[in-house]
Backbone as a ProteinNet text record, in pm:
[ID]
protein_1_A
[PRIMARY]
MSGNNYYYYGDNVNMHGGSGNTGIVKHGTTGEPDPALRLALAELLQGVQELREQLPQPSVQLIDESLPVLAADTAPPQERHRALMAVAAIAAAVGAVGQPVAEAANRILQMLSGQ
[TERTIARY]
1384.8	1317.7	1183.8	1156.8	1032.4	921.2	798.4	683.5	629	700.8	653	701.6	618.8	648.4	555.4	609.9	529.5	537	422	414	332.9	385.2	315.8	278.4	149.4	100.9	36	48.5	-10.1	62.1	-1.3	60.2	80	186.6	214.2	233.6	148.7	156.9	181.5	289.9	321.3	331.8	266.3	276.7	323.6	429.4	487.4	484.9	372.3	359.6	372.7	370.2	388.1	265.8	283.5	176.8	237.3	154.7	203.4	280.1	259	327.5	276.8	367.3	329.7	424.1	373.4	458.3	394.3	411.4	359.2	466	489.2	577.6	491.7	523.9	446.1	507	422	461.4	374.4	433.5	354.4	414.9	338.4	389.1	380.1	457.9	458.6	351.9	289.6	189.9	251.6	383	451.8	457.4	428.5	434.7	577.3	588.7	716.9	782.3	909.2	976.2	979.8	998.7	1000.8	863.5	758.9	623.1	595.6	639.7	621.6	689.8	812.1	886.9	816.5	771.9	702.7	573.4	499.8	376.8	406.5	513	550.5	585.4	659.3	694.2	569.1	477.8	353.3	273.1	260.6	182.6	241.4	373.8	438.3	408.1	418.3	388.1	242.8	152.7	10.5	-16.6	48.2	28.4	72	182.2	230.7	138.7	91.7	3.9	-132.6	-178.6	-311.5	-336.4	-234	-246.4	-277.2	-254.2	-271.1	-395.4	-480.7	-596.2	-725.5	-824	-956.8	-1023.6	-1119	-1182.3	-1238.3	-1307.9	-1358.1	-1246.3	-1134.5	-1020.1	-957.6	-950.6	-898.3	-983	-1113.7	-1203.1	-1177.9	-1161.9	-1134.2	-998	-900.3	-768.1	-780.6	-854	-870.1	-939.2	-1029.9	-1095.8	-1000.9	-903.9	-809.7	-693.7	-655.6	-536.8	-540.8	-650.4	-649.2	-627.7	-680.6	-663.7	-517.8	-457.6	-318.2	-223	-255.8	-167.9	-181.7	-289.7	-314.2	-233.7	-161.5	-85.1	-177.3	-296.3	-385.5	-503.5	-489.1	-598.5	-627.3	-755	-788.9	-734.2	-681.9	-620	-710.2	-838.2	-928.1	-944.4	-954.7	-968	-840.4	-725.1	-598.1	-584.2	-623.3	-615.8	-702.2	-825.4	-914.8	-856	-800	-741.6	-622.6	-538.7	-424.6	-469.6	-572.7	-624.8	-680.9	-751.2	-807.6	-696.6	-594.4	-482.8	-409.2	-383.2	-313.4	-392.6	-523.9	-607.5	-609.1	-622.3	-622.9	-488.1	-380.5	-247.1	-222.1	-266.2	-247.2	-329.5	-446	-535.5	-481.1	-394.1	-343.3	-214.5	-169.6	-55.2	79.1	175.8	315.4	335.2	260.1	276.7	236.9	147.5	102.8	174.9	261.4	329.2	406.7	484.2	557	463	349.5	254.5	189.2	152.7	93.6	190.7	317	418.4	438.3	439.4	456	338.3	217.3	99	104	144.5	153.6	262.4	373.8	479.7	426.4	350.4	294.3	192.7	111.2	16.4	90.3	202.7	282.1	341.7	388.4	442.5	335.4	216.4	108.2	59.5	73.9	29.6	140.9	258.9	369.9	441.2	429.6	495.8	633
-3911.1	-3786.3	-3788	-3685.2	-3683.1	-3623.8	-3656.6	-3605.7	-3477.2	-3414	-3291.5	-3169.5	-3120.8	-2998.5	-2891.3	-2774.2	-2664.4	-2547.7	-2494.7	-2381.8	-2273.8	-2154.3	-2044	-1938.9	-1906.5	-1805.7	-1689.2	-1683.9	-1577.9	-1574.4	-1521.3	-1515	-1655.4	-1672.6	-1798.7	-1769.6	-1825.9	-1803	-1935.9	-1944.8	-2064.2	-2024.4	-2100.2	-2076.1	-2205.1	-2195.9	-2312.8	-2292.5	-2323.4	-2316.8	-2176.6	-2166.3	-2039.4	-1950.1	-1828.3	-1729.5	-1597.6	-1509.9	-1379.5	-1384.4	-1489.4	-1500.3	-1392.6	-1322.2	-1224.2	-1237.6	-1206.1	-1208.5	-1286.6	-1236.2	-1300.1	-1289.5	-1398.2	-1397.1	-1360.2	-1249.8	-1202.7	-1257.7	-1315.1	-1360.4	-1286.3	-1214.5	-1140.6	-1004.5	-917.5	-786.1	-692.8	-588.8	-490.1	-385	-383.5	-281.1	-156.4	-149.9	-35.6	-54.4	51.4	41.2	13.9	-60.5	-90.7	40.1	65	189.8	209.7	103	115.6	157.4	103.5	141.4	287.1	328	468.5	563	530.2	613.1	616.9	502	496.3	577.8	569.6	648.3	797.7	836.1	978.1	1030.3	951.1	990.6	999.1	904.7	907.4	1032.4	1063	1180	1308.8	1318.4	1435.1	1444.4	1331.7	1330.4	1363.2	1314	1341.9	1490.8	1553.5	1697.5	1777.5	1737.8	1807.2	1782.2	1658.5	1623.4	1688.7	1702	1756.3	1890.6	1971.9	2105.2	2099.7	1985.6	1972.9	1892.2	1863.8	1777.8	1857	1803.7	1866	1846.8	1932.1	1933.5	1798	1721	1591.7	1497.6	1500.9	1417.6	1468.9	1600.5	1660.2	1616.7	1615	1575.2	1430.1	1341.5	1200.7	1185.6	1260.3	1259.1	1306.8	1416	1470.5	1371.5	1292.3	1190.1	1075.1	1051	941.1	976.8	1103.5	1143.7	1106.5	1129.6	1092.8	943.4	861.1	716.7	679.2	741.9	711.1	759.6	869.3	927	859.2	788.6	728	599.3	588.7	466.3	347.6	374.6	266.4	247.9	290.4	275.1	127.5	90.1	-49.1	-87.1	-207.8	-248.6	-231.5	-263.2	-250.2	-104	-15	127.7	180.8	139.7	183.9	132	7.8	-50	30.1	61.9	140.5	277.8	342.2	475	468.3	366.2	351.1	324.7	243.5	215.8	342.7	423.9	549.1	642.8	657.8	746.8	695.5	565.6	508.1	529.1	510.3	526.8	671.9	764.3	906.5	945.3	902.3	936.2	876.9	754	690.3	761	810.5	874.7	1006.9	1073.2	1202.7	1189.7	1067.6	1045.2	1057.9	1106.4	1109.1	1188.1	1295.6	1377.9	1300.2	1204.7	1126.3	994.4	960.2	830.4	803.9	899.7	871	839.5	907.1	882.1	745.3	711.3	580.6	468.7	485.8	385	373.9	486.4	484.4	413.2	442.1	376	226	187	44.5	-25.9	41.2	-16.8	-43.9	51.6	34.5	-79.1	-87.6	-200.4	-333.7	-340.6	-463.8	-491.1	-385.9	-402.8	-457.1	-403.8	-444.4	-585.6	-629.2	-764	-867	-819.9	-911.1	-962.8	-893.5	-940.4	-881.1
1266.6	1238.2	1311.1	1386.6	1462	1377	1411.7	1338.5	1398.3	1489.8	1554.4	1477.9	1389.5	1316.4	1367.8	1396.1	1447.6	1349.2	1315.4	1225.1	1294	1297.9	1363.6	1260.6	1255.4	1162.2	1234.3	1360.2	1440.6	1573.5	1673.3	1805.6	1861.8	1937.4	2003.7	2151.8	2233.8	2377.9	2445.6	2524	2601.9	2748.1	2835.1	2978.8	3043.4	3121.3	3185.4	3336.2	3397.3	3542.1	3597.5	3730.4	3798.6	3788.1	3832.3	3822.4	3779.6	3730.6	3687.1	3556.3	3478.3	3349.1	3254	3194.3	3092.9	2975.7	2860.1	2740.8	2628.6	2509.7	2389.8	2282.2	2212.8	2097	1977.9	1914	1799.7	1670.8	1587.4	1453.9	1355.5	1265.5	1167.7	1144.6	1083.7	1049.5	1167.8	1162.6	1270.2	1251.1	1134.3	1105.8	1043.4	1041.2	981.4	830.3	755.8	610.1	562.6	455.7	393.8	349.6	386.9	347	195.3	119.4	-27.2	-78.9	-17.8	-56.9	-21.5	96.1	137.1	39	-0.4	-94.7	-230	-277.7	-406.4	-402.1	-291.3	-277.9	-273.9	-204.2	-197.9	-337.2	-413.6	-550.5	-638.5	-621.1	-697.7	-664.5	-536.3	-495.7	-552.3	-554.9	-612.7	-762.6	-831.9	-974.7	-1003.9	-919.8	-937	-919.2	-822.3	-799.8	-921.6	-982.9	-1102.3	-1222.1	-1236.4	-1348.1	-1333.7	-1212.4	-1181.7	-1250.5	-1258.4	-1318	-1467.6	-1530.3	-1674.5	-1712.6	-1616.1	-1639.7	-1648.8	-1720.8	-1720.5	-1583.6	-1552.3	-1420.7	-1374.8	-1458.8	-1409.9	-1364.5	-1435	-1395.4	-1266.7	-1252	-1128.8	-1009.9	-1028.5	-919.7	-878.6	-974.9	-944.2	-877	-924.3	-860.4	-715.5	-695	-559.2	-466.2	-518.4	-437.1	-404.8	-490.4	-471.9	-379.9	-374.8	-299.4	-151.7	-78.8	63.9	86.2	-1.4	12.2	-13.7	-113.8	-145.8	-37.7	26.8	127.9	263.8	288	419.8	436.1	547.6	575.6	602.5	649.7	691	596.2	472.9	376.5	353.3	350.2	319.2	181.3	168.3	41.9	-80.1	-68.3	-183.2	-225.2	-127.2	-159.3	-223.4	-169.1	-227.3	-369.9	-392.4	-526.6	-623.8	-582.7	-668.8	-698.9	-597.1	-616	-711.4	-696.9	-786.5	-929.9	-945.7	-1079.9	-1143.6	-1064.9	-1117.5	-1161.4	-1078.9	-1111.9	-1234.9	-1241.1	-1356.2	-1484.6	-1478.5	-1598	-1645.3	-1552.7	-1589.7	-1649.7	-1585.6	-1634.4	-1773	-1793.7	-1924.7	-2032.1	-1994.2	-2091.2	-2144.4	-2068.9	-2114.7	-2194.9	-2216.7	-2305	-2236.9	-2313.4	-2269.3	-2140.7	-2122.8	-2002.9	-1876.7	-1891.2	-1776.9	-1759.6	-1853.5	-1850.5	-1721.2	-1669.4	-1544.4	-1426.9	-1421.2	-1312.9	-1331.3	-1453.9	-1480.8	-1444.4	-1480.4	-1447.9	-1297.5	-1227.8	-1081.7	-1015.6	-1060.6	-1003.8	-1029.8	-1148.6	-1181.5	-1100.4	-1073.7	-988.9	-849.4	-796.3	-662	-660.3	-763.1	-771.8	-770.9	-840.5	-841.1	-703.8	-635.8	-500.9	-406.6	-417.5	-327.7	-356.1	-480.8	-513.6	-494.2	-455.9	-427.5	-549.6	-660.8	-783	-795
[MASK]
+++++++++++++++++++++++++++++++++++++++++++++++++++++++++++++++++++++++++++++++++++++++++++++++++++++++++++++++++++

């Protein structure tokens, strides 16, 4: 058994002589959002739009501030987490009518945390 173990956690570039070598082996994500996450976010956004009509104005304002972050594919993880927490809290606070939205937000939080 040889002691040569190779682990790649980023780009791996090997050049073996010659000139004009081009090419990189990419290791990592493609940057494309997970289709399951996209679907879950779309369902959450639809539920939030329906719930929004039943909320008091201060809650509507917080929801409106959260929507662009939730809809953006490239939202920073911390901002998305905060927006999901805000939506989940508002939905939970209004009781049974908000339960589906709270559950959807919590599912997405679990997806993002890898649970």
